[in-house]
VOPAGU-2260 file (C-alpha; in pm, 1 decimal, decimal comma):
REM VOPAGU-2260
SITE   aa  ch    i         X         Y         Z
SITE  UNK   A    0     892,1    1637,5    1013,5
SITE  UNK   A    1     780,7    1362,4     778,2
SITE  UNK   A    2    1026,4    1275,4     501,7
SITE  UNK   A    3     945,7    1064,9     195,7
SITE  UNK   A    4    1257,1     907,1      43,8
SITE  UNK   A    5    1102,2     605,1    -125,9
SITE  UNK   A    6    1036,0     749,7    -470,0
SITE  UNK   A    7    1175,9     443,2    -649,0
SITE  UNK   A    8     878,7     254,3    -502,8
SITE  UNK   A    9     627,0     518,1    -604,7
SITE  UNK   A   10     609,5     894,8    -640,0
SITE  UNK   A   11     351,8    1149,6    -524,0
SITE  UNK   A   12     124,9    1260,9    -806,2
SITE  UNK   A   13     209,2    1599,4    -952,8
SITE  UNK   A   14     -75,7    1848,6    -883,0
SITE  UNK   A   15     -91,3    1936,0   -1254,2
SITE  UNK   A   16    -143,9    1568,0   -1332,4
SITE  UNK   A   17    -427,5    1550,2   -1080,4
SITE  UNK   A   18    -593,3    1855,4   -1234,0
SITE  UNK   A   19    -580,6    1701,2   -1579,6
SITE  UNK   A   20    -720,3    1371,1   -1453,6
SITE  UNK   A   21   -1001,9    1541,9   -1259,9
SITE  UNK   A   22   -1099,1    1740,4   -1566,5
SITE  UNK   A   23   -1135,7    1424,8   -1772,7
SITE  UNK   A   24   -1312,1    1235,1   -1492,8
SITE  UNK   A   25   -1572,6    1508,3   -1461,3
SITE  UNK   A   26   -1655,5    1549,3   -1829,0
SITE  UNK   A   27   -1547,3    1240,9   -2027,1
SITE  UNK   A   28   -1702,0     919,7   -1902,0
SITE  UNK   A   29   -1767,8     745,6   -2233,5
SITE  UNK   A   30   -1615,5     409,2   -2321,0
SITE  UNK   A   31   -1343,3     467,6   -2583,1
SITE  UNK   A   32   -1474,8     165,6   -2775,5
SITE  UNK   A   33   -1828,4     303,8   -2806,7
SITE  UNK   A   34   -1926,5     456,7   -3139,7
SITE  UNK   A   35   -2150,2     733,5   -3001,8
SITE  UNK   A   36   -2033,3    1090,6   -2939,8
SITE  UNK   A   37   -1917,5    1036,0   -2581,0
SITE  UNK   A   38   -1725,3     726,9   -2683,5
SITE  UNK   A   39   -1561,1     910,3   -2971,8
SITE  UNK   A   40   -1460,7    1193,2   -2737,5
SITE  UNK   A   41   -1299,6     941,3   -2502,4
SITE  UNK   A   42   -1121,6     773,8   -2794,0
SITE  UNK   A   43    -985,3    1109,8   -2905,9
SITE  UNK   A   44    -843,7    1171,8   -2558,5
SITE  UNK   A   45    -674,0     831,8   -2549,4
SITE  UNK   A   46    -519,7     879,1   -2892,8
SITE  UNK   A   47    -408,2    1233,4   -2812,3
SITE  UNK   A   48    -227,8    1098,2   -2504,9
SITE  UNK   A   49     -69,1     822,8   -2712,4
SITE  UNK   A   50      57,2    1081,3   -2960,3
SITE  UNK   A   51     198,3    1299,2   -2679,9
SITE  UNK   A   52     396,9    1006,5   -2540,0
SITE  UNK   A   53     516,2     895,1   -2884,5
SITE  UNK   A   54     635,4    1244,6   -2976,0
SITE  UNK   A   55     836,0    1274,6   -2654,3
SITE  UNK   A   56    1004,1     938,7   -2720,4
SITE  UNK   A   57    1059,0     999,5   -3093,0
SITE  UNK   A   58     855,6     704,0   -3206,4
SITE  UNK   A   59     527,5     632,7   -3380,9
SITE  UNK   A   60     198,1     632,3   -3184,6
SITE  UNK   A   61     133,3     291,8   -3344,1
SITE  UNK   A   62     418,6     148,5   -3134,6
SITE  UNK   A   63     277,6     260,7   -2795,6
SITE  UNK   A   64      41,9      16,4   -2619,6
SITE  UNK   A   65    -120,9     104,7   -2288,3
SITE  UNK   A   66    -105,3    -147,6   -2000,5
SITE  UNK   A   67    -188,8    -167,3   -1631,6
SITE  UNK   A   68     172,3     -88,7   -1541,5
SITE  UNK   A   69     531,4    -204,0   -1569,9
SITE  UNK   A   70     479,1    -562,2   -1456,3
SITE  UNK   A   71     217,0    -634,3   -1722,1
SITE  UNK   A   72     432,5    -464,6   -1984,9
SITE  UNK   A   73     736,0    -675,3   -1884,7
SITE  UNK   A   74     533,2    -996,5   -1887,0
SITE  UNK   A   75     383,3    -916,3   -2225,7
SITE  UNK   A   76     719,9    -838,1   -2381,9
SITE  UNK   A   77     890,2   -1144,8   -2235,4
SITE  UNK   A   78     623,7   -1410,1   -2290,0
SITE  UNK   A   79     502,2   -1296,8   -2628,8
SITE  UNK   A   80     844,6   -1182,9   -2745,6
SITE  UNK   A   81     990,0   -1527,2   -2682,5
SITE  UNK   A   82     700,9   -1747,7   -2791,8
SITE  UNK   A   83     594,9   -1553,3   -3099,7
SITE  UNK   A   84     950,9   -1528,4   -3228,7
SITE  UNK   A   85    1017,4   -1897,8   -3171,7
SITE  UNK   A   86    1309,5   -1834,6   -2937,0
SITE  UNK   A   87    1449,8   -2109,6   -2717,0
SITE  UNK   A   88    1710,8   -1916,9   -2520,7
SITE  UNK   A   89    1693,3   -1608,8   -2299,1
SITE  UNK   A   90    1954,8   -1399,9   -2121,3
SITE  UNK   A   91    1904,7   -1181,3   -1814,6
SITE  UNK   A   92    2093,3   -1099,4   -1493,9
SITE  UNK   A   93    2048,2   -1198,3   -1131,2
SITE  UNK   A   94    1990,7    -831,6   -1043,5
SITE  UNK   A   95    1681,5    -779,7   -1260,8
SITE  UNK   A   96    1341,0    -695,2   -1115,9
SITE  UNK   A   97    1131,7    -997,2   -1019,0
SITE  UNK   A   98     881,4    -907,5   -1291,9
SITE  UNK   A   99    1157,8   -1016,8   -1529,8
SITE  UNK   A  100    1341,8   -1290,7   -1339,8
SITE  UNK   A  101    1033,1   -1474,8   -1215,0
SITE  UNK   A  102     870,2   -1464,4   -1558,1
SITE  UNK   A  103    1177,4   -1606,0   -1730,2
SITE  UNK   A  104    1230,5   -1868,2   -1458,5
SITE  UNK   A  105     868,7   -1981,5   -1494,9
SITE  UNK   A  106     920,2   -2019,7   -1870,0
SITE  UNK   A  107    1236,8   -2219,7   -1812,3
SITE  UNK   A  108    1061,5   -2446,0   -1562,4
SITE  UNK   A  109     786,8   -2503,4   -1820,0
SITE  UNK   A  110    1049,6   -2615,7   -2070,9
SITE  UNK   A  111     992,0   -2320,8   -2306,5
SITE  UNK   A  112    1344,9   -2179,4   -2285,9
SITE  UNK   A  113    1693,4   -2232,5   -2157,7
SITE  UNK   A  114    1782,4   -1938,5   -1931,3
SITE  UNK   A  115    2131,7   -1791,9   -1894,4
SITE  UNK   A  116    2248,5   -1523,5   -1651,6
SITE  UNK   A  117    2504,2   -1267,7   -1761,4
SITE  UNK   A  118    2771,7   -1193,2   -1503,8
SITE  UNK   A  119    2780,8    -866,7   -1308,6
SITE  UNK   A  120    3049,7    -718,6   -1086,0
SITE  UNK   A  121    3015,2    -623,8    -718,9
SITE  UNK   A  122    2852,0    -292,7    -811,7
SITE  UNK   A  123    2596,8    -448,9   -1042,4
SITE  UNK   A  124    2768,7    -356,9   -1370,6
SITE  UNK   A  125    2696,0    -593,1   -1658,6
SITE  UNK   A  126    2987,7    -784,5   -1811,0
SITE  UNK   A  127    2934,4    -705,8   -2180,0
SITE  UNK   A  128    3206,7    -950,2   -2290,4
SITE  UNK   A  129    3019,9   -1229,2   -2113,7
SITE  UNK   A  130    2694,7   -1111,3   -2270,5
SITE  UNK   A  131    2851,7   -1148,0   -2614,4
SITE  UNK   A  132    2981,0   -1494,6   -2523,3
SITE  UNK   A  133    2626,9   -1600,6   -2430,9
SITE  UNK   A  134    2486,5   -1451,0   -2750,7
SITE  UNK   A  135    2752,5   -1623,7   -2960,6
SITE  UNK   A  136    2717,2   -1970,0   -2808,2
SITE  UNK   A  137    2339,0   -2005,3   -2775,2
SITE  UNK   A  138    2185,0   -1914,5   -3107,1
SITE  UNK   A  139    1919,3   -1647,2   -3147,3
SITE  UNK   A  140    1826,9   -1519,8   -2800,2
SITE  UNK   A  141    1592,4   -1296,9   -2605,0
SITE  UNK   A  142    1785,6   -1044,8   -2393,4
SITE  UNK   A  143    1620,3    -872,6   -2095,7
SITE  UNK   A  144    1845,5    -623,1   -1917,2
SITE  UNK   A  145    1712,0    -315,7   -1738,0
SITE  UNK   A  146    1833,5      38,8   -1793,1
SITE  UNK   A  147    1883,0     118,6   -1423,7
SITE  UNK   A  148    1869,6    -119,0   -1131,0
SITE  UNK   A  149    1579,8     -33,8    -902,8
SITE  UNK   A  150    1772,5    -115,8    -583,0
SITE  UNK   A  151    2129,7     -12,6    -663,6
SITE  UNK   A  152    2080,2     259,4    -921,7
SITE  UNK   A  153    2359,8     115,3   -1139,0
SITE  UNK   A  154    2303,4     198,7   -1506,4
SITE  UNK   A  155    2336,9     -32,2   -1805,6
SITE  UNK   A  156    2451,9     104,4   -2140,8
SITE  UNK   A  157    2146,6      58,0   -2363,9
SITE  UNK   A  158    2346,5     144,3   -2677,8
SITE  UNK   A  159    2611,0    -119,7   -2609,4
SITE  UNK   A  160    2349,5    -385,9   -2536,7
SITE  UNK   A  161    2145,8    -283,3   -2839,5
SITE  UNK   A  162    2449,0    -303,9   -3068,2
SITE  UNK   A  163    2534,7    -651,9   -2938,5
SITE  UNK   A  164    2176,9    -768,4   -2983,3
SITE  UNK   A  165    2164,9    -632,8   -3337,7
SITE  UNK   A  166    2495,9    -802,5   -3419,9
SITE  UNK   A  167    2358,8   -1138,8   -3305,3
SITE  UNK   A  168    1999,9   -1090,5   -3427,3
SITE  UNK   A  169    1869,2   -1102,3   -3066,5
SITE  UNK   A  170    1543,1    -957,3   -2934,7
SITE  UNK   A  171    1619,6    -682,1   -2679,5
SITE  UNK   A  172    1374,8    -602,9   -2398,1
SITE  UNK   A  173    1472,6    -324,0   -2157,6
SITE  UNK   A  174    1287,4    -254,9   -1833,1
SITE  UNK   A  175    1299,7     124,6   -1827,8
SITE  UNK   A  176    1055,6     169,2   -1539,5
SITE  UNK   A  177    1305,7     354,2   -1319,3
SITE  UNK   A  178    1441,2     579,4   -1594,6
SITE  UNK   A  179    1138,1     670,2   -1804,8
SITE  UNK   A  180    1076,3    1039,6   -1743,1
SITE  UNK   A  181    1417,8    1079,1   -1579,2
SITE  UNK   A  182    1630,0    1032,2   -1892,5
SITE  UNK   A  183    1552,2    1117,9   -2253,4
SITE  UNK   A  184    1485,8     803,2   -2452,6
SITE  UNK   A  185    1510,4     847,2   -2829,2
SITE  UNK   A  186    1345,6     529,3   -2951,6
SITE  UNK   A  187    1425,0     616,9   -3312,7
SITE  UNK   A  188    1792,9     559,0   -3230,5
SITE  UNK   A  189    1786,3     291,1   -2960,3
SITE  UNK   A  190    1795,1     -67,3   -3086,7
SITE  UNK   A  191    1540,1    -196,4   -2838,4
SITE  UNK   A  192    1245,5    -412,0   -2937,5
SITE  UNK   A  193    1056,1    -346,1   -2613,9
SITE  UNK   A  194    1072,5     -75,2   -2345,0
SITE  UNK   A  195     827,3     -20,7   -2060,6
SITE  UNK   A  196     685,7     252,7   -1839,9
SITE  UNK   A  197     491,3     266,8   -1513,6
SITE  UNK   A  198     332,0     608,9   -1464,8
SITE  UNK   A  199     355,8     607,8   -1085,5
SITE  UNK   A  200     736,6     617,8   -1101,0
SITE  UNK   A  201     730,7     966,4   -1258,0
SITE  UNK   A  202     462,7    1148,4   -1056,7
SITE  UNK   A  203     172,8     995,1   -1246,4
SITE  UNK   A  204    -108,1     766,1   -1125,7
SITE  UNK   A  205     -78,7     400,7   -1026,6
SITE  UNK   A  206    -235,4     126,3   -1233,2
SITE  UNK   A  207    -128,1     245,3   -1576,5
SITE  UNK   A  208     178,7     213,0   -1796,4
SITE  UNK   A  209     277,4     140,4   -2151,8
SITE  UNK   A  210     478,2    -101,2   -2360,3
SITE  UNK   A  211     669,4      23,3   -2661,2
SITE  UNK   A  212     682,8    -245,5   -2928,4
SITE  UNK   A  213     921,8    -167,1   -3211,5
SITE  UNK   A  214     791,7    -204,6   -3564,3
SITE  UNK   A  215    1082,6    -447,0   -3612,5
SITE  UNK   A  216     903,1    -718,2   -3416,4
SITE  UNK   A  217     549,7    -858,0   -3413,7
SITE  UNK   A  218     376,1   -1029,6   -3122,8
SITE  UNK   A  219      30,4   -1161,1   -3036,0
SITE  UNK   A  220    -180,5   -1031,6   -2745,1
SITE  UNK   A  221     -95,1   -1128,8   -2389,4
SITE  UNK   A  222    -442,6   -1041,7   -2259,1
SITE  UNK   A  223    -747,2   -1138,0   -2465,3
SITE  UNK   A  224   -1105,3   -1020,1   -2433,4
SITE  UNK   A  225   -1150,1    -733,5   -2675,0
SITE  UNK   A  226   -1012,7    -546,1   -2971,6
SITE  UNK   A  227    -869,7    -259,5   -2768,4
SITE  UNK   A  228    -519,2    -125,7   -2828,9
SITE  UNK   A  229    -539,3    -221,2   -3196,4
SITE  UNK   A  230    -619,4    -582,9   -3105,5
SITE  UNK   A  231    -310,2    -605,4   -2882,9
SITE  UNK   A  232    -467,7    -586,5   -2534,9
SITE  UNK   A  233    -822,5    -673,1   -2433,9
SITE  UNK   A  234    -989,8    -451,1   -2175,2
SITE  UNK   A  235   -1142,3    -105,8   -2158,3
SITE  UNK   A  236    -869,3     158,0   -2156,6
SITE  UNK   A  237    -797,2     335,4   -1829,4
SITE  UNK   A  238    -866,2     674,7   -1983,7
SITE  UNK   A  239    -801,6     878,2   -1665,6
SITE  UNK   A  240    -476,8     696,4   -1596,8
SITE  UNK   A  241    -362,9     730,4   -1957,4
SITE  UNK   A  242    -428,0    1105,3   -1952,4
SITE  UNK   A  243    -240,5    1135,4   -1623,3
SITE  UNK   A  244      54,9     936,7   -1753,2
SITE  UNK   A  245      84,7    1147,8   -2067,9
SITE  UNK   A  246      70,6    1466,9   -1862,0
SITE  UNK   A  247     329,4    1336,6   -1614,5
SITE  UNK   A  248     569,8    1244,5   -1894,2
SITE  UNK   A  249     513,7    1580,8   -2061,1
SITE  UNK   A  250     599,2    1761,8   -1735,8
SITE  UNK   A  251     901,3    1537,8   -1680,7
SITE  UNK   A  252    1045,2    1614,6   -2024,0
SITE  UNK   A  253     978,3    1986,8   -1993,5
SITE  UNK   A  254    1168,4    2009,5   -1663,8
SITE  UNK   A  255    1414,0    1721,4   -1690,1
SITE  UNK   A  256    1739,6    1917,4   -1677,2
SITE  UNK   A  257    1647,5    2123,0   -1370,8
SITE  UNK   A  258    1490,1    1818,9   -1204,4
SITE  UNK   A  259    1803,4    1612,6   -1260,8
SITE  UNK   A  260    2033,9    1886,1   -1130,9
SITE  UNK   A  261    1823,2    1927,1    -816,2
SITE  UNK   A  262    1793,6    1555,9    -740,0
SITE  UNK   A  263    2157,0    1476,4    -819,6
SITE  UNK   A  264    2253,2    1760,6    -587,6
SITE  UNK   A  265    2052,3    1604,1    -305,8
SITE  UNK   A  266    2203,2    1260,7    -367,0
SITE  UNK   A  267    2560,5    1394,6    -375,7
SITE  UNK   A  268    2495,9    1599,5     -63,2
SITE  UNK   A  269    2358,9    1296,9     120,7
SITE  UNK   A  270    2664,3    1090,7      24,1
SITE  UNK   A  271    2894,5    1361,7     162,1
SITE  UNK   A  272    2696,8    1398,4     484,2
SITE  UNK   A  273    2681,6    1024,2     543,1
SITE  UNK   A  274    3057,1     994,2     505,6
SITE  UNK   A  275    3107,6    1279,9     753,3
SITE  UNK   A  276    2852,4    1172,6    1012,7
SITE  UNK   A  277    2836,5     790,8    1003,9
SITE  UNK   A  278    3181,7     627,6    1034,0
SITE  UNK   A  279    3205,3     301,5     840,8
SITE  UNK   A  280    2918,4     377,9     604,9
SITE  UNK   A  281    2940,4     224,1     257,7
SITE  UNK   A  282    2736,1     225,2     -63,1
SITE  UNK   A  283    2601,5     -57,9    -274,7
SITE  UNK   A  284    2612,3     -11,7    -649,2
SITE  UNK   A  285    2766,5     274,2    -843,5
SITE  UNK   A  286    2759,8     629,4    -706,6
SITE  UNK   A  287    2942,5     796,8    -996,1
SITE  UNK   A  288    2679,1    1024,5   -1158,8
SITE  UNK   A  289    2778,5     893,5   -1502,1
SITE  UNK   A  290    2715,7     533,8   -1400,0
SITE  UNK   A  291    2431,3     564,7   -1150,6
SITE  UNK   A  292    2064,1     659,9   -1158,0
SITE  UNK   A  293    2047,0     998,2    -988,9
SITE  UNK   A  294    1726,6     920,0    -797,7
SITE  UNK   A  295    1857,9     614,6    -607,7
SITE  UNK   A  296    2114,6     574,0    -328,3
SITE  UNK   A  297    2168,4     235,0    -164,0
SITE  UNK   A  298    2343,8     269,0     173,0
SITE  UNK   A  299    2510,7       0,1     384,4
SITE  UNK   A  300    2541,2      93,1     752,8
SITE  UNK   A  301    2799,9     -34,9    1005,3
SITE  UNK   A  302    2555,7     -69,8    1297,6
SITE  UNK   A  303    2510,4    -447,7    1274,3
SITE  UNK   A  304    2276,6    -483,4    1570,1
SITE  UNK   A  305    2020,0    -264,3    1391,5
SITE  UNK   A  306    2009,5    -484,2    1080,9
SITE  UNK   A  307    1654,5    -602,2    1150,1
SITE  UNK   A  308    1525,8    -271,8    1290,1
SITE  UNK   A  309    1673,2      10,2    1080,9
SITE  UNK   A  310    1368,9      65,5     858,0
SITE  UNK   A  311    1135,2      31,0    1155,1
SITE  UNK   A  312    1328,2     293,7    1350,7
SITE  UNK   A  313    1338,4     528,4    1051,9
SITE  UNK   A  314     963,4     489,4    1011,9
SITE  UNK   A  315     909,2     580,1    1376,6
SITE  UNK   A  316    1121,9     889,8    1315,6
SITE  UNK   A  317     894,7     985,4    1024,8
SITE  UNK   A  318    1132,0     883,2     745,0
SITE  UNK   A  319     998,5     664,9     463,8
SITE  UNK   A  320    1262,4     454,4     288,2
SITE  UNK   A  321    1304,2      99,1     164,8
SITE  UNK   A  322    1523,4    -203,6     221,7
SITE  UNK   A  323    1505,9    -289,2    -147,3
SITE  UNK   A  324    1224,1    -325,5    -395,3
SITE  UNK   A  325     887,4    -228,7    -248,5
SITE  UNK   A  326     735,0    -488,3    -481,7
SITE  UNK   A  327     884,8    -753,5    -253,5
SITE  UNK   A  328     793,6    -595,3      80,0
SITE  UNK   A  329     658,5    -830,8     340,7
SITE  UNK   A  330     914,6   -1100,3     265,4
SITE  UNK   A  331    1208,9   -1190,6     488,2
SITE  UNK   A  332    1436,4   -1353,8     231,2
SITE  UNK   A  333    1655,5   -1049,3     186,8
SITE  UNK   A  334    1739,1    -864,6    -132,2
SITE  UNK   A  335    1811,1   -1090,7    -429,7
SITE  UNK   A  336    2001,7    -798,7    -582,7
SITE  UNK   A  337    2237,8    -761,1    -286,0
SITE  UNK   A  338    2283,3   -1138,3    -274,1
SITE  UNK   A  339    2376,2   -1133,9    -642,8
SITE  UNK   A  340    2652,5    -875,2    -596,4
SITE  UNK   A  341    2783,3   -1029,9    -273,0
SITE  UNK   A  342    2654,6    -764,0     -34,8
SITE  UNK   A  343    2708,2    -801,3     339,5
SITE  UNK   A  344    2373,0    -924,2     473,2
SITE  UNK   A  345    2479,2    -861,1     834,7
SITE  UNK   A  346    2478,2    -484,5     778,3
SITE  UNK   A  347    2154,9    -286,9     761,0
SITE  UNK   A  348    2090,5    -166,7     407,8
SITE  UNK   A  349    1854,6     115,1     313,7
SITE  UNK   A  350    1755,6     241,7     -28,9
SITE  UNK   A  351    1690,2     615,2     -26,0
SITE  UNK   A  352    1529,4     745,5    -344,0
SITE  UNK   A  353    1467,4    1108,8    -424,8
SITE  UNK   A  354    1229,0    1322,4    -628,5
SITE  UNK   A  355    1184,6    1684,2    -730,6
SITE  UNK   A  356     980,9    1741,8    -415,6
SITE  UNK   A  357    1261,5    1654,8    -172,5
SITE  UNK   A  358    1471,8    1922,8      -2,0
SITE  UNK   A  359    1814,8    1959,7     155,7
SITE  UNK   A  360    1643,4    2017,5     491,9
SITE  UNK   A  361    1487,1    1672,0     463,1
SITE  UNK   A  362    1827,9    1521,0     393,2
SITE  UNK   A  363    1972,1    1698,3     700,5
SITE  UNK   A  364    1687,9    1566,8     914,8
SITE  UNK   A  365    1746,5    1212,9     784,4
SITE  UNK   A  366    2122,8    1232,6     841,6
SITE  UNK   A  367    2067,8    1346,7    1200,5
SITE  UNK   A  368    1836,1    1051,0    1269,4
SITE  UNK   A  369    2074,7     804,0    1106,1
SITE  UNK   A  370    2367,5     935,9    1308,2
SITE  UNK   A  371    2159,4     912,3    1625,0
SITE  UNK   A  372    2061,9     552,3    1550,4
SITE  UNK   A  373    2412,0     436,8    1461,2
SITE  UNK   A  374    2578,3     617,3    1751,2
SITE  UNK   A  375    2328,8     458,5    1991,1
SITE  UNK   A  376    2409,6     122,7    1834,3
SITE  UNK   A  377    2782,9     174,4    1891,6
SITE  UNK   A  378    2722,7     257,1    2259,4
SITE  UNK   A  379    2519,7     -60,9    2307,2
SITE  UNK   A  380    2798,7    -267,2    2154,1
């Protein structure tokens, strides 16, 4: 059996999304910026997709800008949001994705901003009192705090953060890459200035995403070179990716309740089975369904001597999982998120992340392999 439990890194494309993309690839090859018939047809497809996404998120199509993915969207929001609003102070947390932290750190090193880190507890929960202290004592600020942590699954309260930002006239950027298509975002009610999406996190294609820019803020382009995206982003639109993303989000919204119930059931079942079959197992981040992203489970194992080999052994067994963010794979510095919450680096840690395509049989197979590995480790010790 081959088991894929790394859906927080990327998801398999939904067959209906593939069909829609193939249809467009076969018949619509015009450049959306061309004025001839084929170009106009392509432009119509792009704008129809934009409208589909906007309607699902309860916002205006004029506030949706297509990008190459979540990282570009984050960089655009952060760099242009800070510079074009004349801000000198930014707030984030040590558990943010590197697309956020590294961008803000680079701006601090360049002398553009002073950067502050809001405190989090040992499960990755944001200290909202400390956030207000930072907002009060540093003047108008740029706040970048994600909706759900990509390694831990711990959720931030977007309403609470939005209210605090509004109170202190701050610009609020929220990395919603892990939750777009998994939770309903009503952008007419949320007090965000920027939210982002990467299509491949919700059974869409790689290489495409979008940035929502609220009408309450104005920024200049991050990428120059053309008048595309209403002069906001130079470059020919990825029409096939855009179509696929719109279709994936449409499917996600149509089936969100059943999808969530299925995936949360798998996560809860895996937690129960781990507790029963692997003595000493623990979990990083929140596991309460009200406080945790239902697609992510971060597990800390007691078999210390397997710390460097757990993922390798799971891969040999046919189980795909992650030690943290796949965007940082290939490094040996450990998880910055686990370091930030004081996680035990001597214990092997695995992030299992689920999708609508996973089954209870796959969880049982994974539990059996984990028990086998940890029991073998105990015997060696």
